[in-house]
MIMAR-43955 format. One record per residue: residue in three letters; y, z, x of N, C-alpha, C, O, CB in turn. Coordinates in steps of 0.02 Angstrom, whole numbers, plus 50000, padded with zeros to 5 digits. Atoms other than C-alpha are relative to their C-alpha. Glycine has a CB too. Layout:
<recs>
ALAYZXYZXYZXYZXYZX;...
</recs>
This chain:
<recs>
UNK499345002449991505685039952101500335001650066500325007150094500395002449949;UNK499594998449932506735037652258500775001149985501134997549950499924993550055;UNK499244999150011508435045252268500345001050069500425006750091500155006449950;UNK499684998049925509295042652447500595003549996500995003049950500174993850046;UNK499284996349999510665053852500500574995350011501144997249999500055005450060;UNK499415005350001511715037652531499654992850010499144992350043500595001550065;UNK500235007049989511415018452524500584996849984500774995649926499384997549958;UNK499345003550009513035009752567499864992849984500334989249964500455000550065;UNK500085006850027512144993052533500194998549935500494993549917499394998050005;UNK499835001350073512264995852352500764998849979500914996449925499765005949960;UNK499354999950017514134996552361500274992850025500764990150001500385006550032;UNK499805007449966514254979352467499624995649964499124993249990499834998950083;UNK500405004450046513644968952326500424997149949500925000349932499435003749967;UNK499545003350055514384957052193500714998450014500854995550067500035004349941;UNK499285001949995516254955152172500245003550075500605000550115500455003349927;UNK499734996049942516544968452313499894995650064500334994250105499615007450007;UNK500265004049947515564958052432500474993650015500684992250071499274997849982;UNK499635007149992516534941152402500745001850023501034998450066500024995449923;UNK499274998349979518314950352413500075002350069500575000750101500305005549957;UNK500024997649929517864958952582499934994850048500294994050098499465004750012;UNK500105005949956517164943852654500694994749998500924992250049499284996149973;UNK499415003550003518644934152597500565002950047500874999350086500215000049931;UNK499424996149959519904947952677499774999650073500174999150119500125008449976;UNK500165000149915518914947752843500124993550028500344992750085499225001750020;UNK499875007249978518994929152851500784998450007501004995050053499684995049945;UNK499325001549985520814928752827500305003750063500775001150093500395001849939;UNK499684997049949521154941452962499644996150066499974996150118499905008549996;UNK500245003749944520004930853083500334992250006500454989450060499214999849994;UNK499655005850011520804914553020500775000250045500994996050085500094999449916;UNK499294998349972522584922853072499925002450073500395001250111500385005849955;UNK500054997749932521964930553233500525007050010500695008650066500214993450051;UNK499474995649994523224945553191499445006549989499335009649937500714998749942;UNK500604995350001521764957753244500205007650008499895012249981499494998250060;UNK499854992049993522724974153301500695002249968501204998949978500025002250082;UNK499444998750044523974981953197500324993949959499994989949927500515003050042;UNK499815006650033525134969253128500005000049919500025005549891499474994450024;UNK499754999750063525374963652943499445002549944499565004749888500284993149985;UNK500484996950046523654968252874500025007050006499935010549956499324997750011;UNK500064991649990523714985852943500745002649960500795008049930499975002850101;UNK499324996850038525624987152872499854999749920500055004149882500774995150017;UNK500155001250077525034981352699499555005449972499655008149918499644992949986;UNK500464994250025523604994052688500385005950013500285010349971499285000550037;UNK499684994050003524785007652751500455001849956500565007749946500255000950048;UNK499594998550048526035005252620499645001149935499935004549892500494994949995;UNK500294998250052524725005552488499635005850002499495008549949499684995649981;UNK500254993649989523895020552563500515005549979500385010649947499805000650072;UNK499504993950004525535030052564500265000449926500505005649903500664999050054;UNK499864999350074525865024952378499425003649968499555007549922500104992949965;UNK500494996350033524175031352332499985008450013499815012749971499344996850021;UNK500014993249985524375047852432500615003349974500655009449979499925001250071;UNK499324997950006526185049452371500355003350061500535009250064500025004549946;UNK499664997549939526925050952538500414994150020500344988649994499515002550059;UNK499515004749977528275041952631499634995750052499714989750058500645003650030;UNK500315004449942527235036452772499235000650011499025006450015500335002050068;UNK500775000049985525335033052802499984995750067500184989950067499504996449934;UNK500075004049937524995027952993499364999250005499005004250008500265002950061;UNK500755001349988523345020053013499865000850076500174997650119499784992349976;UNK500304999249935522385026353168499244998650012498924996549964500125006550018;UNK500645002749992520705022953239499455005049982498895002749987499924997550070;UNK500464995650037519725037653169500285004949967500895005549966499545002850037;UNK499654993550033519935053453070499995005050053500445009250052499615003149931;UNK499924995149933519575063653238500644998350032501055002850042499394999050058;UNK499315001549970521035054053318500525001749952501035004449975500094992650021;UNK499504997650061522025057053150500245007650027500825008550045499545000549914;UNK499964992949988521865076453190500334999650076500885002250083499225004249993;UNK499744999749930522205073653386500704998050002501135001350032499604995550047;UNK499395002749990523645063053362500575004649962501145005249984499964992649975;UNK499524995050035524495075353238500055006450048500595009350056499715002349920;UNK499884993949950524215089453361500524997550049501094999950052499305002550041;UNK499565002849952524955079153497500804999849975501235002850006499734992750017;UNK499395000350036526505074953378500435006950001501045007549998499844997949930;UNK499704992450019526775094353364500045002650086500285008150103499325006149936;UNK500004998049920526615095453565499685006250018499835009950064500725000850029;UNK500484994649985525265107853549499674999050075499514993450095499404999949941;UNK500285000749928524595110953727499715007750017499695012749981500664997350059;UNK500364992949978523735124653835500415005449985501025004849985499845000850078;UNK499654993450013524195142153793500225001249920500375006649895500695000150047;UNK499844999650072524545137753611499215001849962498655001249985500374991949973;UNK500604997950050523385143953460500054996949944500604997349915499965007049982;UNK500135002450071522745134253301499585003049955498985003449969499794994249999;UNK500454997450048522065141853162499574995149967499854990249941500345003449951;UNK500325004050033520485133553092499375003549962499175009149977499854994950045;UNK500534996250030519055137052976499385000050048499284995350086499834997149931;UNK500594999949964517395142753057499454995349982498994994050020499765006249997;UNK500475003350041516435132152935500284992349982500594990949930499875004649933;UNK499775007250018516795112852948499744996350050499344998350093500764998749995;UNK500325005449942516475097053048500425002350055500955005350055500094990949985;UNK499754997249932516685099253229500634998850024500965002550060499634998050050;UNK499255003449973518265087553251500485004349987500945004250027500244993149966;UNK499514997050000519305099953181500255005850044500835007850045499995001249952;UNK499914994949947519165113053313500024995650062500504995850100499395005850002;UNK499945004549937518685100053449500654997450016500864998350073499594994249995;UNK499335002849995520345091453427500505004750028500945002950066500234997749936;UNK499534994549978521235107453458499855001850068500295002650111499975006349957;UNK500234998649926520145111353613500284994650046500504996250101499175000150006;UNK499875006249962520555093653677500805000750026500974999150082499874992949948;UNK499334998949981522385097753681500255004750058500795005050089500295002049947;UNK499974993649955522035112853789500195006249965500295011449996500514999050057;UNK499844993750038522445124853650499435003249976498895000449983500434998949943;UNK500614995850024521305137753574500014999849929500515000649894500005007650025;UNK500044999750067520575136653412499735006449973499195008849990499624994849979;UNK500124992850019520615153253321499744998449928500024994849887500715005550003;UNK500355001150055519315154453186500185004149946500455009449960499365000550012;UNK499914995450059519475161753012499384999049951499194993249940500714998449962;UNK500505000550053518115164052888500124997049942500714996349928499815005449983;UNK499875003850066517885154952718499825003549951499435008249955499694993849991;UNK500034997650055518005158352549499204997549974499054991549969500654997949960;UNK500715002750007516095158152502499864996849922499304994949906499465006650016;UNK499985004150065516465150652320500224993450010499994989049972500435002949949;UNK499795007049996517345135452384499784997350069499814991250071500804999349989;UNK500135000749936516825134452567500734998250044500734995950101499444994550005;UNK499325001249974518705132652606500265005450041500015010850025500454998949947;UNK499674994849961519695143552729500225005749944500525004649891500664996850044;UNK499814994550035519895160752663500755001250013500895003350070499565005950019;UNK499324999950000521795161152634500215007450025500665008550065500264998149930;UNK499764992949991521855180352635499855003150067499975009050081499705004349948;UNK500204998249933521225180952810500444996250058500314997050117499234998350006;UNK499655004349959522505168752886500505004350038500545004150100500334994549960;UNK499494995749962523895180952926499825004650054500165005750104500345003949956;UNK500294995549950522955192353017499834996750075499834999850128499355002949969;UNK500165003249940522455178553142500594996950033500524994150087499494995049988;UNK499395002649971524225173253173500225004950056500205011150049500564999049944;UNK499804996349948524865178353339500704996050020500844990849990499405000450059;UNK499425003849977526555173153431499794993050037500214988750051500405004750049;UNK500245006649960525505159053520499864994049933499784987949943499165002150053;UNK500315005450049525035150753343500604995549991501194997149980499705003249923;UNK499545005650013525825134353326499804996249933500204992449905499984995150063;UNK500205003850058524845127853179499365002649961498955006449988499884992950023;UNK500634998050039523505130253036499764993449979500114988749961500125005249934;UNK500375006850019522195117053003499545001949942498975003649954499534996650066;UNK500494999450051521505119252825499624994049990499864988450001500295002049938;UNK500425004750016520105109652778499844998349925499715003149890499465001750032;UNK500175001050071519775101352605499254998250006499094992450014500474994049962;UNK500685001749984517865103152624499704997949944499835000549890499645005250029;UNK500355003750050516755092252523500344996549948499994993949904499595003949971;UNK499545003850047518185084452423500385003849959500655001049911499654995849957;UNK499644995350030519045100352363500525002250041500415004750096499625005149979;UNK499394997249959520765104452423500025007350001499865010949954500684997749972;UNK499844992149985521195121752504500565001849960500914997849930500205001650078;UNK499274998850031522555131852431500574999350041500875003850069500095006649974;UNK499465003049960523785121752513500755003549987501205003750028500014992249982;UNK499264997050009525295130752428500025006650025500565008650046500255000349926;UNK500024993549975524805147652481500004999650074500325003950105499415003849975;UNK499975000649934524475141352656500664998450022500925001350069499544995550020;UNK499265002149978526165132852667500535005349997501025005150034500274994249956;UNK499634994150007526995148252618499895004850056500355007850083499865003149937;UNK500004995949933526285157752756500224996350052500474999550098499355002650020;UNK499795003649937526675144152874500844999850007501194999850058499674992149996;UNK499144999349994528565144652819500215006550027500665007650068500404999449924;UNK499724992849979528675162552839499985001350070500415004750098499615005849968;UNK500164998449928527935162553016500364993350041500384993950102499095000850014;UNK499695005549960528815145453073499484996050029499584993850085500465002550056;UNK500465004949967527295135253106499744995449950499814996049889499415003350036;UNK500145006550037526545118753057499284999649963498815002649988500054994150053;UNK500605000750030525155114052934499724993349997500014988649970500045002349940;UNK500245006749994523995100152971499354999349943498795001349956499774998550083;UNK500675000550038522845096352820499494995650017499634989750019500094998649938;UNK500675003649978521115089952870499744997849923499345001049890499385005750047;UNK500285002650059520855079552717499504993850012499534988849976500584998049955;UNK500375004649981519525069352800499464997749941499264991949937499715002450061;UNK500465000350055518335071652647500335000549930499985002349883499495005450008;UNK499764998250052519515072652514500614995149972500994997049928500175006550012;UNK499495005050030520665057152482499844999049928499294997649904500004992950037;UNK499955000150071521185056952304499875007049967499935007949907499524994849973;UNK499954992250033520925076352279500705000949981501204997950001499785006550054;UNK499344997750014522225084752198499925008149987499405011149973500314995749934;UNK499894993750023522835101652169500635001749970501155001150003499905004050047;UNK499524998950044523945106552030500394992749995500994991850004500465006450024;UNK499685006850009524215087952001500384997150063500764992350057500505000449941;UNK499655002049938524825086052187499414997050043498935000750053500395006450039;UNK500555002049962523685075052291499915001950075500415004050105500014993549996;UNK500134998749941522925077752453500454995950057500554989950051499334998950003;UNK499635003249957524025074552613500774999549985501164997050026499714993950006;UNK499395001150032525615075552500500475005150019501075004150011499924999849931;UNK499584994450011526245092852538500015003950073500385008750080499715004849935;UNK500124997349939525765097452723500544997050054500914992550034499254998450019;UNK499705003349945526675093052891499684992850012499984987550017499945004450062;UNK500385005949988525345081052917499295000249954498955005349950499854999750081;UNK500624999650033523875076252810499504994350035499694988550040500114998949920;UNK500505004849961522345067552902499414996849957499065000249919499655004250060;UNK500545001550033521155057152834499434995650041499624992650091500254996949942;UNK500615004249969519385048252889499814995649952499824996849891499365004150020;UNK500225006050027518795032352840499334997550019499144991950002500464995250015;UNK500685000249977517095033452914499554997549941499574999949884499775007150028;UNK500425003450062515835022652813499725004649949499695002149893499374996150025;UNK500204995950043515155037352725500445003449950500245005649896499715003950032;UNK499594998050043516715043152658500144996249932499944990549920500515000450034;UNK499885003550069517335039852477500404993450006500314988749967500405005049951;UNK499765007249988518415025952545499794999250080500035002350128500924998949983;UNK500365000449935517395020552693500164992850039500104987650006499185000949985;UNK499935005449966517795007752824499464996050017498934997749992500285001450048;UNK500665002949970516574995152913500015001950074499974997850120499934991549991;UNK500104997249927516555007153067500575006449991500725008749936500214993350072;UNK499554995249999517845020453117500694997249991500904991850011499925003750059;UNK499305002050022519605021053046500295006449982499925011149968500024994649937;UNK499704992950035520835035252992500744999049995501004993750014499865007350047;UNK499234999550017522625038752950500255007249997499915012149982500164996749929;UNK499544993749997524015051952967500484997849948500734992249945500385001750076;UNK499405001150055525215054752808500385005150021500155010450043499825000549916;UNK499514996149990526825062252833500614998749952500674993049930500144999450067;UNK499425002150029528485063452738500615000750045501174999950020500095003449940;UNK499574998349951529435067352900500184993450035499734990150060499705005350047;UNK499855005349976530485053052962499864999450085499624994550112500684999249978;UNK500064999549942530465058553137499275000250031499114997150082500355004950012;UNK500674999649976528695062653157499584994649987499044994150016499715005249976;UNK500355006450025528125046653078500164995150053499724991350072500244997249926;UNK499745004349943529165037353214499635002450055499424997850089500795000450013;UNK500414997349939528225048153351499384998849991499054997750042500055007050015;UNK500805001650006526495045253279499924992550026499524990850070499695000749914;UNK500115006449977526765026953292500154998550060499904993250082500264996049967;UNK499845000349922527425028453466499305004050036499075001050084500845004650020;UNK500634995949977525855041153511499424995249993498994995350037499875006949954;UNK500525003350006524685028553441499864993650046499354990350044500004998749939;UNK499985005449945525095015553581500225002450056500735000050081500404994349986;UNK499844997449930525145025553735500715003049998501025003450051499954994050056;UNK499294996649993526845034053686500534993850009501074995150033500055005650072;UNK499515005349996527735016953683500164996149930500684993549913499754995050052;UNK499915004450064527455009153519500024992050016500384988149984500725002249961;UNK499935006549968527094992453625500564997450019500654991350014499774995849969;UNK499415002949961528674990853706500035000950074500534998850103500615003049975;UNK500165000749937528064993853877500475006350039500475007450100500144992150023;UNK499624994749966529285008953901499735007049959499795008549899500894998349992;UNK500314993050027528435026053879500345005350000500485007850054499465002350032;UNK499694994450000529325040053818499525005750006499715011250025500405000349947;UNK500544993350003527795051253806499344997350021499254991250029499905003649919;UNK500725002049989525935050953848499555000849941499375006449923499705003850056;UNK500235000050061525055045853697499204998350011498855000950054500424994949955;UNK500715003349997523325036453669499974993849970500444991049941499485003949967;UNK499995005750034522615021753613499695000549929499094999249921499674995150039;UNK500314998350069522325025653430500124995149940500074996749881500265006749977;UNK499915004050061522725009753338499444998049958498864997749979500294994450017;UNK500475001650045521905004553182499964992450001500464988850006500155002949933;UNK500165007049994521014987553185500124996349936499904998649883499314999150021;UNK499835003750047521644974253075499474999349944499635000949887500164994150028;UNK500545001450029519894969753007499845006549954499735005649894499494998150051;UNK500004994950043519724988852951500485000049943500325001049885500085005250034;UNK499414999550055521354988352861499894995649941500004997849884500714997950030;UNK500165005750037520884972652775499425002749943499505002449882499724993950053;UNK500524997650037519254980252713500185006249951499995006149892499485001850050;UNK499854994450033519954997052657500484997749949500475000949896500245005350045;UNK499475002150050521394987652562499574997749938499694999849882500514993750030;UNK500425001750049520074979552464499645005149958499585003849898499584996250027;UNK500424995050012519054995252434500475005149963500225008549918499655002650066;UNK499604995550031520635005652381500064998649927500155003349888500625000350032;UNK499825003150070520834995952221499345003749958499415004649897500024990050000;UNK500554998250050519035003452160499905007950015499425010849990499254995250013;UNK500184992949980519205021752234500125004149939499725008749934500435002750062;UNK499994995250056519765030152071499264999549961498905004249943500654998249947;UNK500694999650039518205022651985499475002450035498975004050003499774993849976;UNK500554997349966517145028252123500075007749987499565010949974499994997950080;UNK500044993350006517725045552108499815001949930499425006549920500615003150021;UNK500254998950072517535045351919499255000350002498985005449982500234994249950;UNK500724999850003515715040751941499665005750042499085007450026499754993450022;UNK500174996049962515545053752075500025007049955499565011149954500424999450061;UNK499894994350038516275066951954499454999849941499185005149922500785000249974;UNK500485000850055515105060751815499305002550026498975006249989499974992249975;UNK500554997949971513635063751925499985007350011499475010349993499914996650057;UNK499944992549989514225082351977499935002849922499715008549919500775002350040;UNK499984997250058514315085351787499225000449978499035005449947500484996149954;UNK500614999550018512505081251763499625005650037499285010050010499734993850007;UNK500294993649967511945092251904500215005849965499775009749946500215000850074;UNK499814993550020512985105851837499645001949934499465007649922500775000449992;UNK500344998150065512195104751665499255001450014498975006149985500074994049946;UNK500714998650007510395103251719499785005950051499225008550054499594993250014;UNK500264994049946510475116851863500495007049975500585012050010500194997250099;UNK499704993650035511515129251744499495004449989498975002549964500364998849933;UNK500444994850014510685145751738499445000250041499045004850032499805000049936;UNK500504999849952509495141851873500165004950066500645008750068499884992750021;UNK499834995849947509375150052041500394996150066500464998750122499335003450020;UNK499635003749961510355135952128500775000949980501014999849924499744993149997;UNK499434998450016512055140652153500424992550007500354989250059500235006250045;UNK499705006450013513175124652099500655001250028500835007050035500024997749924;UNK499355000149966514915120452181500445002549945500385000549887500234992750029;UNK499564997850031516325130452116500694995750003500954995250059500045006350021;UNK499365004549991517915118952080500565005249974500575006449914499994992049951;UNK499504996550025519435130852070500464996649940500574990549938500385001750057;UNK499565002750047520595129651915500704996850031501074999650071500155005549953;UNK499455003349963521925117351957499774995250040500184990850054500395004450040;UNK500285004649948520895107352072499654993949970499334994649917499525003750044;UNK500495006450009520075089352062499724998150060500024996050110500354993749971;UNK500385001049937518755087452176499784992349997499704989349944499345005450004;UNK500235006050002518225070952228499224999350028498974993750036500484996050036;UNK500684999249985516445076652283499774994850046499334990950028499615000049940;UNK500225003449939516295067752452499225002850010498784999250033500535001950067;UNK500564998150000514855079152443499805004849940500235008749918499915002350059;UNK500224994750058513805089052300499655005450042499095004250064499434996849936;UNK500224995249947513545105252406499805005749955500235008849923500575002050058;UNK500324993050038512305119452319499805005250057499815003950117499224998149952;UNK500274994049962511705135052394499325001849970499195001649910500515006449996;UNK500764999450029509825139252386499635004250057499715003350117499594991849987;UNK500374995549953508715152152465499454996150033499254991250003499715006249964;UNK500525003649965507385146252588500234992450014499794988150020499355000249957;UNK499705006450000508505130852608499564994650043499544988950019500715000750028;UNK500275005149970507445121852743499304997749965499084992049970499935001950069;UNK500585001750035505845122952637500144996349947499794991649930499645005149982;UNK499805004750067506785116852482500014993350015499704988849986500705001449969;UNK499875007349979507445102152581499394995950014499434989950002500414999750062;UNK500595002249976505625098452645499614996949932499294991749931499625006150039;UNK500405002350048504955097752471500394995049953500094991249915499725005849965;UNK499555005650023506415087352407499784994450028499574990049990500715000650016;UNK500225006449973505985074352532499324998049978499204992249962500015000150073;UNK500645003250028504155074452479500014996849928499604992649909499465005549998;UNK499955002450069504725071052300500494993650000500634990749948500285006149951;UNK499655006150000505815056752361500735000949994501064996049979499774995849947;UNK499314997350011507505065852355500315000650073500045004050117500005007449958;UNK499594999249939508715064252495500375006450002500515008649946500484994350008;UNK499554995149995509735079052553500275000750073500044997450119499705006049974;UNK499714998149917510745085852716500355006249999500625009049952500584994550034;UNK499644992449981511405101252788500724998550032500814995950088499495004850063;UNK499334999949963513215101652818500285007349993500495009049937500544994449967;UNK500145001649937513375111352921499465006550021499435011949993500744999350045;UNK500524993949991511935121953002500175003550054499695006150081499264998150009;UNK499844995949954512915130753135500755001950001501114997150015499784997450057;UNK499374997549998514585140053128500464997050064500144995450115499935007750002;UNK499675003149944515985133253248499915005250057499715004350115500774998249985;UNK499994994549944516135150153327499305001450039499295005150088500225007049966;UNK500584999149957514245149253382499854994650030499274994350050499455002349970;UNK500175006249964514345131853461500045002150074500455006150096500504993649981;UNK500084999649928513865131253642500664999150033500895003350073499504994750025;UNK499325001249955515535123353702500555004449975501125003449996500294992149995;UNK499384995650007516565137553623499655007950012499825013249985500414998849914;UNK500204993049966515555151453710500555003950028500645009850011499514998950057;UNK499454996749968517045155353816500465003549953500835007749978500374995350039;UNK499604995650044517935162153658499705006949980500005010949944500154996349939;UNK500404994550008516635175653656499885002949935499925009049928500245004350038;UNK500274998650065516095176153476499245001149995498834997850027500174994749957;UNK500664999850009514525181853424499805000749930500235001749886499735005150039;UNK500224999650067513355182353270500305005349965500485010349997499315000649996;UNK499704994750044514045192753128500794999949998501085003149954499775007050026;UNK499285000050006515925188853166500234996949939500724999349910500314996650056;UNK499675003850068516165176753013499394999849959499014995049967500364991650011;UNK500564998950026514845182752898499894995049944499334993049930499975006749981;UNK500095005450049515235170152758499874993450025499534989449992500564999549960;UNK500195006349973515165155752867499274999650021498954994450015500434998550058;UNK500744998949972513435162052940499564999149939499064995549942499865007950037;UNK500365000750060512795163552765500004993849966499504992449934500205004349959;UNK499845005950025513465147152707499394994850041498994991150012500864998550016;UNK500495004749962512445138252860499385000749983499034995649988499995000650067;UNK500624998750015510935146052805499814997449928499224996649913499915007150009;UNK500185001850066511055140352622500164993849971499894991649920500245004349962;UNK499695006750033512035124052597499484995050001499064995150046500664997050039;UNK500325005950006511205108652544500334995149958500454996349899499385001149979;UNK499675006150035512015092052496499494996249972498984994850003500414995450046;UNK500465004450049511175081852356500384992649993500994992350002499915004049917;UNK499895007450005511355062452330500625000449944500565004149895499234995149974;UNK499404999750056513085059652228500374992650005500844990949969500625006950018;UNK499475006449990513685041852294500024996749929499614998049885499714993750064;UNK499885001550074514365032452141499444994749978499334994549918500794996949987;UNK500375005050025513095018252132499315002649975498874998949954499944994750050;UNK500674996450019511665030552092500034999749913500564999549883499975009250036;UNK500085000850070510975029551903500025007349983499915011850024499324995949977;UNK500014993350032511155044451783499235002750012499125008450030500214999549915;UNK500704998750003509215043751781499775003050075499345007450081499604992949977;UNK500154998549942509165045251969500325007750021499995011350058500234994250040;UNK499684993650000510375061251966499515005849956499345011349978500794998849966;UNK500394995050037509345069651826499315001150032499065006750030499924997949927;UNK500504999349952507825066051936500055004650050499585008450058499904994750027;UNK499914996349946508555074852082500115007349976499895011950010500574997350040;UNK499734993750020509245089451981499385003049966499275008949979500684999349951;UNK500614996850021507625092951889499475001150053499065005650049499714996149947;UNK500454999049941506665091052048500135006250039499715010450054500064994350047;UNK499844993149973507665104152130500015006049949499855011549972500694999850033;UNK500064994650043507735115151984499185002550000498995008449999500274997549926;UNK500824997950002505705114051983499855004250063499435008750062499464992850002;UNK500264995849943505675120752161500285005350002499935010150016500044997650062;UNK499614993649986506975133552165499815004049937499675009949948500864998950011;UNK500044996450069506735139351976500595001549973500615004349918499665006050001;
</recs>
């Protein structure tokens, strides 16, 4: 049996295919290609889904993080706290502003930032904290917000992998200064290319974001600040608006797949994901821990089961951050995770039989 890690073609079939082609044709017929009514319509529905006042569409999840930092006027000499174990964009965008990413180790159970280590990393230069809702599970946002309020700093929630996730009933992106989303095609809500959004409940910051995404002018040709070209294309918005209607059913399918994995892998040597009490994960990835990870990955491939490593190297050890003078051993939980994590297939269109085969194959390899 073949169980691919991901097959986007399976989603783009049947009724969804017809709806998406109709939405794209409408954009093409109207030739309203950049921002405009299609983007505005999607932004309204996205804001409603995320339970925020504003959702501002931008060109990618990376640009969502970057523009949020720019809206807070973060610059050279500032510091921003980020987890050491996450996708590169979280820290890369901080560096692009000229600020310093300050790394914090992760909670080994959830892979999210270890909240108990945040305060020790704060200095007088700290301007923001960027918690990441890794693999589809929210970080402890209420505790992070409490620290931020005490210290007078902002919180940018990197929810690139977690649209629809909830913590104590509150959705991702609804509680931080900014919530940043990615609609890269592999995400639970994926565009037909790069796309992203920034969510906020702050009127002034929302206005600033809309200006920053068009070179600090908002299309007036009078530039109040230096921004960038971070606009969301109308075709991407139209595709996303169609898909948004199906998102909850896709989340449910992922959760059902995770339950099968959890059942079959229980009491094995595979460490399955821990979802904290009060959290609803949307399982953008189903990530386990195994010993001899690379050998296990190779054996899975031989059996027809796809898998991937997110992520093989902590950010503190990346070549581009050598100037921060970190060394192996500085963030032990991050480094242990990079040696053990393995993502298994979980996309909604997989059958129960495929998930059972993947789980039983892994159990047979690991024991």
